[in-house]
MITI-593442 format. One line per 4 residues: number of its first residue (from 0); for each residue x, y, z of N, C-alpha, C. Coordinates in pm, whole numbers, plus 50000, padded with zeros to 5 digits. Last residue first. Layout:
// MITI-593442
NUM	X/Y/Z/X/Y/Z/X/Y/Z | ...
END
This chain:
// MITI-593442
168	11929/07509/01434/12044/07525/01523/12052/07669/01566 | 11680/07316/01360/11699/07459/01382/11811/07476/01483 | 11751/07053/01129/11729/07101/01266/11750/07251/01271 | 11759/06891/00900/11694/07021/00896/11656/07071/01035
164	11885/06652/00855/11776/06654/00954/11703/06787/00958 | 12106/06657/00696/11980/06617/00632/11860/06628/00727 | 12310/06711/00874/12267/06817/00781/12135/06784/00713 | 12333/06458/00993/12292/06573/01073/12237/06683/00982
160	12430/06313/00769/12302/06278/00831/12249/06396/00912 | 12674/06440/00725/12573/06440/00618/12436/06408/00676 | 12801/06373/00966/12773/06513/00936/12666/06523/00827 | 12822/06093/00931/12745/06149/01043/12707/06294/01015
156	12985/06073/00704/12851/06015/00704/12764/06076/00813 | 13219/06202/00795/13149/06250/00675/13004/06201/00675 | 13285/06033/01009/13245/06172/01036/13171/06232/00917 | 13352/05802/00862/13241/05800/00957/13192/05940/00991
152	13579/05888/00722/13458/05850/00649/13336/05852/00741 | 13751/05935/00946/13727/06036/00843/13596/06010/00769 | 13762/05693/01085/13703/05811/01149/13669/05919/01046 | 13665/05416/00870/13763/05496/00944/13695/05623/00995
148	13492/05126/00868/13471/05270/00853/13572/05347/00937 | 13526/04857/00928/13570/04906/00797/13567/05059/00784 | 13631/04640/01175/13556/04762/01148/13613/04827/01022 | 13620/04300/01123/13710/04415/01121/13623/04536/01090
144	13556/03969/01208/13510/04107/01213/13626/04205/01214 | 13576/03701/01231/13616/03758/01103/13576/03904/01093 | 13524/03595/01477/13410/03638/01397/13446/03680/01255 | 13776/03513/01576/13658/03430/01599/13544/03464/01503
140	13967/03707/01483/13995/03563/01480/13867/03479/01487 | 13841/03956/01523/13890/03918/01390/13907/03766/01380 | 13788/03948/01793/13678/03972/01699/13718/03929/01559 | 14047/03919/01897/13951/03809/01911/13834/03825/01813
136	14164/04172/01841/14216/04048/01780/14116/03934/01785 | 14110/04418/01946/14010/04360/01856/14056/04229/01791 | 14122/04598/02222/14198/04491/02161/14097/04412/02077 | 14038/04946/02212/14002/04805/02223/14107/04714/02161
132	14118/05215/02409/14143/05151/02280/14122/05002/02297 | 14119/05503/02577/14037/05383/02559/14063/05333/02417 | 14289/05705/02806/14291/05637/02676/14202/05514/02680 | 14203/05845/03043/14297/05905/02949/14291/05839/02811
128	13877/05900/03163/13984/05803/03138/14072/05858/03028 | 13721/06091/03421/13758/06072/03281/13875/05975/03271 | 13607/06160/03666/13631/06018/03636/13667/05991/03491 | 13484/06469/03547/13498/06376/03659/13511/06231/03610
124	13693/06617/03296/13560/06570/03336/13578/06474/03451 | 13954/06843/03402/13906/06719/03341/13761/06695/03379 | 14000/07188/03341/13966/07082/03435/13913/06961/03358 | 14032/07363/03130/14149/07288/03177/14118/07181/03280
120	13863/07388/02847/13840/07395/02991/13946/07306/03055 | 13900/07547/02550/13966/07449/02638/13932/07480/02784 | 13717/07576/02270/13726/07631/02404/13784/07522/02495 | 13860/07583/01940/13792/07515/02050/13813/07589/02182
116	13801/07846/01709/13897/07778/01797/13820/07705/01906 | 13700/07891/01380/13658/07871/01519/13767/07795/01594 | 13789/07882/01126/13796/08012/01193/13756/08003/01340 | 13731/07645/01019/13863/07654/01079/13887/07791/01142
112	13486/07535/00921/13488/07635/01027/13624/07639/01097 | 13405/07333/00749/13454/07458/00693/13462/07570/00795 | 13348/07090/00847/13237/07184/00844/13281/07322/00793 | 13597/06971/00840/13490/06915/00757/13371/07010/00744
108	13732/07127/01035/13774/07129/00895/13661/07081/00803 | 13595/07054/01270/13601/07195/01228/13635/07206/01080 | 13650/06777/01269/13513/06824/01257/13511/06970/01211 | 13930/06776/01304/13868/06710/01188/13727/06765/01163
104	13951/06902/01554/14008/06967/01435/13950/06907/01306 | 13828/06707/01719/13773/06842/01708/13823/06911/01582 | 14008/06491/01687/13866/06478/01651/13805/06615/01628 | 14237/06605/01801/14236/06566/01660/14093/06554/01609
100	14144/06630/02068/14186/06748/01992/14185/06720/01842 | 14097/06362/02138/13986/06457/02133/14022/06582/02053 | 14257/06102/01946/14250/06195/02058/14145/06303/02031 | 14166/05776/01875/14173/05911/01818/14162/06008/01936
96	14278/05439/01843/14241/05552/01928/14259/05683/01852 | 14149/05149/01700/14239/05264/01682/14189/05380/01768 | 13960/04956/01694/14093/04917/01739/14196/05026/01721 | 13691/04964/01638/13785/04986/01527/13925/04941/01566
92	13505/04701/01799/13557/04837/01787/13646/04845/01665 | 13400/04478/02023/13366/04525/01889/13405/04672/01880 | 13535/04216/02208/13534/04361/02187/13498/04392/02043 | 13357/03947/02355/13439/03998/02246/13425/04149/02239
88	13321/03662/02571/13304/03805/02542/13398/03845/02430 | 13145/03342/02578/13262/03429/02577/13223/03574/02553 | 12939/03170/02536/13007/03161/02665/13128/03253/02675 | 12988/03148/02191/12898/03119/02304/12980/03099/02431
84	13148/03173/01972/13157/03279/02072/13070/03251/02195 | 13090/02969/01798/13223/02970/01858/13235/03073/01970 | 12848/03029/01686/12850/02927/01790/12983/02929/01865 | 12735/03335/01581/12856/03257/01604/12841/03157/01718
80	12532/03516/01547/12530/03395/01463/12645/03299/01492 | 12598/03724/01713/12473/03652/01739/12467/03520/01662 | 12830/03820/01590/12838/03758/01723/12714/03674/01752 | 12721/03928/01355/12819/03819/01346/12829/03745/01480
76	12564/04131/01472/12501/04023/01396/12595/03903/01382 | 12766/04288/01584/12666/04226/01671/12597/04110/01600 | 12898/04374/01349/12967/04292/01449/12871/04220/01542 | 12699/04530/01227/12751/04412/01157/12820/04318/01256
72	12680/04729/01424/12563/04645/01393/12608/04517/01324 | 12938/04842/01405/12892/04779/01529/12775/04685/01503 | 12933/04949/01147/13029/04843/01180/12986/04768/01305 | 12735/05144/01181/12715/05036/01083/12810/04919/01109
68	12851/05320/01374/12738/05235/01410/12717/05120/01311 | 13206/05341/01404/13083/05381/01336/12974/05275/01357 | 13390/05407/01688/13351/05303/01592/13214/05337/01535 | 13668/05534/01855/13540/05566/01791/13510/05465/01681
64	13826/05505/02116/13818/05414/02003/13680/05432/01939 | 13985/05802/02237/13876/05705/02237/13882/05622/02109 | 14198/05997/02452/14165/05933/02325/14059/05824/02344 | 14307/06310/02565/14230/06189/02594/14191/06127/02460
60	14417/06548/02505/14494/06430/02463/14422/06299/02496 | 14290/06761/02613/14252/06722/02477/14328/06601/02424 | 14326/06833/02877/14431/06870/02780/14398/06832/02636 | 13995/06921/02987/14130/06872/03012/14225/06916/02901
56	13745/06936/02735/13781/06927/02876/13923/06873/02890 | 13648/07147/02485/13739/07036/02515/13774/07043/02663 | 13376/07249/02300/13437/07253/02432/13520/07126/02453 | 13353/07443/02001/13348/07312/02067/13425/07318/02199
52	13190/07754/01977/13318/07686/01997/13296/07548/02060 | 12930/07797/01730/12982/07801/01867/13111/07722/01877 | 12792/07771/01497/12889/07880/01507/12947/07898/01645 | 12640/07551/01469/12571/07668/01523/12665/07788/01538
48	12829/07369/01390/12728/07409/01292/12652/07533/01337 | 12960/07340/01638/13030/07400/01524/12930/07449/01419 | 12761/07212/01788/12812/07343/01831/12880/07414/01714 | 12732/06974/01638/12620/07068/01653/12666/07206/01697
44	12992/06857/01659/12930/06886/01529/12821/06993/01544 | 13035/06830/01939/13127/06908/01855/13060/06950/01725 | 12811/06666/02007/12832/06797/02070/12921/06885/01984 | 12850/06434/01853/12735/06522/01828/12753/06660/01890
40	13106/06357/01977/13093/06386/01834/12969/06471/01805 | 13053/06318/02259/13144/06423/02211/13125/06455/02063 | 12704/06271/02355/12841/06227/02331/12922/06336/02262 | 12473/06339/02614/12521/06367/02478/12668/06330/02467
36	12375/06322/02866/12417/06197/02803/12469/06216/02661 | 12286/06570/02940/12408/06521/03003/12460/06392/02939 | 12158/06710/02628/12157/06678/02770/12289/06621/02818 | 12179/06563/02299/12137/06666/02394/12147/06617/02537
32	12235/06352/02135/12299/06480/02104/12264/06591/02203 | 12281/06015/02081/12235/06114/02180/12310/06245/02160 | 12252/05928/01737/12329/05929/01861/12277/06039/01952 | 12138/05922/01489/12049/05904/01603/12124/05894/01737
28	12428/05815/01311/12294/05871/01315/12217/05829/01440 | 12723/05772/01525/12651/05771/01398/12513/05829/01414 | 12936/05569/01733/12880/05697/01689/12812/05679/01555 | 13062/05404/02019/12983/05395/01896/12928/05533/01861
24	13271/05339/02217/13242/05471/02161/13176/05465/02023 | 13266/05003/02195/13357/05112/02227/13318/05237/02149 | 13112/04715/02341/13115/04820/02240/13200/04937/02288 | 13126/04377/02373/13168/04501/02439/13188/04606/02331
20	12907/04110/02393/12977/04204/02305/13005/04331/02385 | 12877/03775/02480/12889/03911/02531/12964/03996/02429 | 12641/03522/02446/12764/03581/02393/12763/03726/02438 | 12487/03228/02578/12508/03373/02576/12639/03406/02506
16	12274/02986/02614/12378/03020/02517/12395/03172/02503 | 12243/02845/02926/12190/02950/02842/12299/02995/02745 | 12310/02651/03109/12338/02625/02968/12282/02729/02874 | 12288/02704/03375/12168/02659/03305/12190/02629/03157
12	12553/02766/03465/12457/02695/03550/12343/02631/03471 | 12688/02901/03256/12748/02787/03325/12650/02702/03402 | 12498/03098/03186/12552/03007/03085/12608/02881/03152 | 12467/03228/03426/12352/03157/03368/12397/03060/03259
8	12728/03334/03443/12678/03243/03547/12559/03162/03495 | 12735/03506/03226/12823/03389/03226/12779/03286/03330 | 12548/03695/03322/12523/03621/03198/12608/03494/03193 | 12682/03788/03551/12551/03723/03563/12522/03639/03439
4	12911/03899/03430/12925/03786/03523/12793/03713/03544 | 12794/04105/03281/12868/03999/03213/12880/03876/03303 | 12690/04260/03489/12601/04201/03390/12667/04087/03316 | 12927/04345/03610/12834/04259/03684/12738/04188/03589
0	13033/04504/03409/13106/04387/03453/13013/04290/03526
END
């Protein structure tokens, strides 16, 4: 938020032509998969591929607006080329929330591991948010942007990429 305000301040004060893009749970190839910064999709995929139980914190009803990286890149390029967006912010996302339990079940099914049950840790992650879903109307109206990759297709692409990496799991 502070970064957005600084950018808008420079736009107003010095005429710097800025556009702000807000990204929502971007996933795809080269996503952080290790350490404390690892995201949920790589964690679920890699644990499942290794025969380990995916870990779900809280009740699993938390939802996120997962958006495939190719769509995000296209949206950023559209925003960079748009004079109509100068001095404004726009949400780049799919605009659809997927809950964590559904995400986990999709990944287990896609990897043929329906024999594995997720491990539910009943405590929530610190400062976790129950639902994140972007309002994408402005992206469509101003940029003509609509994320085209649904979660099913995006997971297929991500899993295929992971499998092509020949990692020692």
